C-alpha positions as CSV (number, residue, x, y, z in Angstrom):
1,M,75.4,7.7,-42.1
2,I,78.8,7.3,-44.0
3,V,80.8,10.4,-44.9
4,S,83.7,10.3,-47.4
5,C,86.5,12.8,-47.4
6,P,86.6,14.6,-50.8
7,S,90.4,14.8,-50.7
8,C,91.6,11.3,-49.6
9,A,88.3,9.3,-49.8
10,T,88.6,8.2,-46.2
11,R,85.2,7.1,-45.0
12,Y,83.7,7.8,-41.6
13,L,80.5,6.5,-39.9
14,I,78.8,9.4,-38.1
15,D,75.4,10.1,-36.4
16,P,73.5,12.3,-38.9
17,T,71.9,14.2,-36.0
18,A,75.4,15.5,-35.2
19,L,75.2,17.6,-38.4
20,G,72.1,19.6,-37.2
21,G,69.4,20.8,-39.5
22,E,71.7,23.0,-41.7
23,G,74.9,20.9,-41.7
24,R,78.3,21.7,-40.2
25,T,82.0,22.0,-41.1
26,V,83.9,18.7,-40.6
27,R,87.6,17.8,-41.0
28,C,89.3,14.6,-42.1
29,A,91.4,13.1,-39.3
30,K,93.7,11.5,-41.9
31,C,94.6,14.3,-44.3
32,G,93.3,17.3,-42.4
33,Y,91.0,18.5,-45.2
34,S,87.9,20.5,-44.1
35,W,84.5,20.7,-45.9
36,H,80.8,21.5,-45.1
37,E,78.8,18.4,-44.8
38,R,75.0,18.7,-45.0
39,P,72.5,16.2,-43.4
40,P,70.8,13.6,-45.6
41,A,67.7,14.8,-47.5
42,D,65.5,12.1,-45.9
43,M,66.6,13.0,-42.3
44,P,63.5,13.8,-40.2
45,K,63.2,17.4,-39.3
46,R,62.6,18.5,-35.7
47,V,59.1,19.9,-35.1
48,D,58.5,22.0,-32.0
49,I,55.1,21.3,-30.4
50,L,53.5,24.3,-28.8
51,P,51.9,23.8,-25.4
52,P,48.0,23.8,-25.5
53,D,46.2,27.0,-24.5
54,D,44.8,27.2,-21.0
55,Q,41.5,28.5,-22.3
56,P,39.5,27.0,-25.2
57,R,39.0,29.2,-28.2
58,D,35.6,29.7,-29.9
59,I,35.2,28.0,-33.3
60,P,35.1,30.7,-36.0
61,Y,31.7,31.3,-37.7
62,G,31.3,29.1,-40.8
63,S,33.7,26.5,-39.6
64,N,32.8,22.9,-40.6
65,L,34.5,21.4,-37.5
66,P,32.2,19.1,-35.5
67,A,31.0,20.4,-32.1
68,V,32.3,18.7,-29.0
69,V,29.5,16.8,-27.2
70,A,29.4,16.5,-23.5
71,R,29.0,12.7,-23.4
72,R,29.0,12.3,-19.6
73,R,26.1,14.8,-19.3
74,R,24.1,13.1,-22.0
75,A,24.7,9.7,-20.3
76,N,23.5,11.0,-17.0
77,R,20.4,12.5,-18.6
78,L,19.6,9.2,-20.3
79,G,20.0,7.3,-17.0
80,W,17.5,9.6,-15.2
81,L,15.0,9.2,-18.1
82,A,15.3,5.4,-17.8
83,V,14.7,5.6,-14.0
84,A,11.7,7.9,-14.5
85,A,10.2,5.6,-17.2
86,A,10.6,2.5,-14.9
87,V,8.8,4.4,-12.1
88,I,6.0,5.4,-14.4
89,V,5.5,1.8,-15.6
90,I,5.5,0.5,-12.0
91,V,2.8,3.0,-11.0
92,V,0.6,2.3,-14.0
93,V,0.8,-1.5,-13.5
94,G,0.1,-1.0,-9.8
95,I,-3.1,1.0,-10.7
96,L,-4.4,-1.3,-13.4
97,A,-3.7,-4.5,-11.5
98,R,-4.9,-3.3,-8.1
99,A,-7.7,-5.8,-7.9
100,P,-5.5,-8.9,-8.1
101,I,-2.9,-7.2,-5.9
102,V,-5.4,-6.6,-3.2
103,D,-6.6,-10.2,-3.5
104,V,-3.1,-11.5,-3.0
105,W,-2.2,-9.0,-0.3
106,P,-5.4,-7.6,1.3
107,P,-3.6,-4.8,3.3
108,A,-2.9,-3.1,0.0
109,G,-6.6,-2.3,-0.2
110,K,-6.3,0.3,2.6
111,L,-3.3,1.9,0.8
112,Y,-5.3,2.2,-2.5
113,S,-8.3,3.6,-0.6
114,A,-6.1,6.2,1.1
115,I,-5.0,7.6,-2.2
116,G,-8.5,7.5,-3.7
117,L,-7.9,4.4,-5.8
118,G,-10.1,1.9,-3.9
119,V,-11.0,-1.3,-5.8
120,D,-14.5,-1.1,-7.2
121,K,-16.9,-3.5,-5.6
122,I,-18.8,-5.8,-8.0
123,D,-22.4,-6.5,-7.1
124,I,-22.5,-10.2,-6.4
125,S,-26.0,-10.3,-4.8
126,G,-28.0,-13.1,-6.4
127,L,-24.9,-15.1,-7.5
128,E,-24.8,-18.5,-5.9
129,F,-22.3,-21.4,-6.1
130,Q,-24.1,-24.7,-6.8
131,N,-23.1,-28.4,-7.2
132,V,-19.5,-27.8,-6.1
133,V,-17.5,-31.0,-6.4
134,R,-14.0,-31.7,-5.0
135,D,-12.1,-34.5,-6.5
136,Q,-8.5,-35.7,-6.6
137,V,-6.8,-37.6,-9.4
138,V,-3.2,-38.7,-10.1
139,E,-1.6,-38.0,-13.5
140,G,2.0,-39.0,-14.2
141,G,2.5,-39.7,-10.5
142,V,1.4,-36.1,-9.6
143,P,-1.7,-35.6,-7.4
144,I,-4.1,-33.1,-8.9
145,L,-7.0,-31.5,-7.0
146,V,-10.0,-30.8,-9.3
147,I,-12.8,-28.5,-8.2
148,S,-15.8,-27.9,-10.4
149,G,-19.3,-26.6,-10.1
150,R,-21.6,-23.9,-11.4
151,I,-22.6,-20.3,-10.6
152,Q,-26.4,-19.5,-10.7
153,N,-27.7,-15.9,-11.1
154,L,-30.9,-15.7,-9.0
155,A,-31.2,-11.9,-9.6
156,D,-33.7,-10.2,-11.9
157,D,-31.0,-8.6,-13.9
158,S,-27.6,-9.5,-15.2
159,R,-24.5,-9.7,-13.0
160,D,-20.8,-9.4,-13.7
161,I,-18.8,-12.4,-12.4
162,P,-15.7,-11.5,-10.5
163,P,-12.7,-14.0,-10.3
164,I,-13.4,-17.0,-8.1
165,R,-11.3,-17.6,-5.0
166,I,-10.6,-21.0,-3.5
167,G,-8.8,-21.4,-0.2
168,L,-7.6,-24.8,1.3
169,M,-8.0,-25.0,5.1
170,D,-6.4,-27.4,7.6
171,A,-8.1,-29.0,10.6
172,N,-7.8,-25.8,12.6
173,N,-9.5,-23.8,9.8
174,I,-6.3,-22.1,8.9
175,E,-5.8,-21.3,5.2
176,L,-2.8,-23.2,3.8
177,H,-3.1,-22.1,0.2
178,H,-5.4,-20.1,-2.1
179,W,-5.7,-19.2,-5.7
180,T,-8.1,-17.3,-8.0
181,F,-9.4,-18.1,-11.5
182,A,-12.1,-16.9,-13.9
183,A,-15.3,-18.6,-14.7
184,E,-16.2,-19.5,-18.3
185,Q,-18.4,-16.4,-18.6
186,G,-17.7,-12.9,-17.4
187,E,-21.4,-11.9,-17.2
188,L,-24.5,-13.8,-16.4
189,A,-28.0,-12.9,-17.6
190,A,-30.9,-13.0,-15.1
191,E,-31.8,-16.5,-14.0
192,S,-29.0,-18.2,-16.0
193,H,-25.9,-20.1,-14.9
194,T,-22.3,-20.9,-16.0
195,I,-20.0,-23.7,-15.0
196,F,-16.4,-23.6,-13.8
197,E,-13.5,-26.0,-13.2
198,T,-10.0,-25.4,-11.7
199,R,-7.1,-27.7,-11.1
200,L,-4.2,-27.5,-8.6
201,N,-1.1,-29.7,-8.9
202,S,0.3,-31.1,-5.7
203,P,-2.1,-29.6,-3.2
204,P,-0.6,-28.9,0.3
205,Q,-0.5,-31.7,2.8
206,G,-3.0,-31.3,5.7
207,A,-5.8,-29.6,3.7
208,V,-9.0,-31.1,4.9
209,S,-11.6,-28.5,3.7
210,M,-11.9,-25.7,1.2
211,R,-13.6,-22.3,1.1
212,I,-15.0,-20.9,-2.2
213,S,-15.9,-17.3,-2.7
214,F,-15.6,-14.4,-5.1
215,A,-12.4,-12.5,-5.0
216,G,-12.8,-9.4,-2.9
217,D,-15.8,-10.8,-1.0
218,D,-15.2,-10.6,2.7
219,A,-18.0,-12.9,3.5
220,D,-17.2,-16.6,3.9
């Protein structure tokens, strides 16, 4: 800031902070006149910041200040809930889909039986595969194995039809590939039949025979 001597009008450039908050007495170096110079009105005032308390204080009753939320604890709780939900979903799917799981991985049947969730056996007595035809065609340069036939119910009452399982065997009767599919009907009345057809793109090389059965049936 610029200060002018009231006596001789000599001007001086000084730092306003040198005047302090209440001003101070200054003297003209030219004429020796002394006067009290106050700091400018727009000069920022010094504010003392008190150190924070070591212990938090309770919010007074009736205060409208928002409560402080422990975000980390809430995030941890949500994470555990997500893990628990995922485990529940896996368990439920494992129970509901135990039949196809056992078909793909037979040792799982012993595990389900051990915990009292054995796969229910479907009565397939009287069900017979007939007129099974194996054919191979080429579509768009891709070889396709086509297997068709029919299922006859020779029993005196209706039968539920489980999924059909087909395995492709090599010359040593070792299974190279298998898959399951559903027939056109899920239930057959007594002395009736239904047809089926399934297609497999790019069958494995070396498959010379096939085995057809109902999924879960241990008999060949």
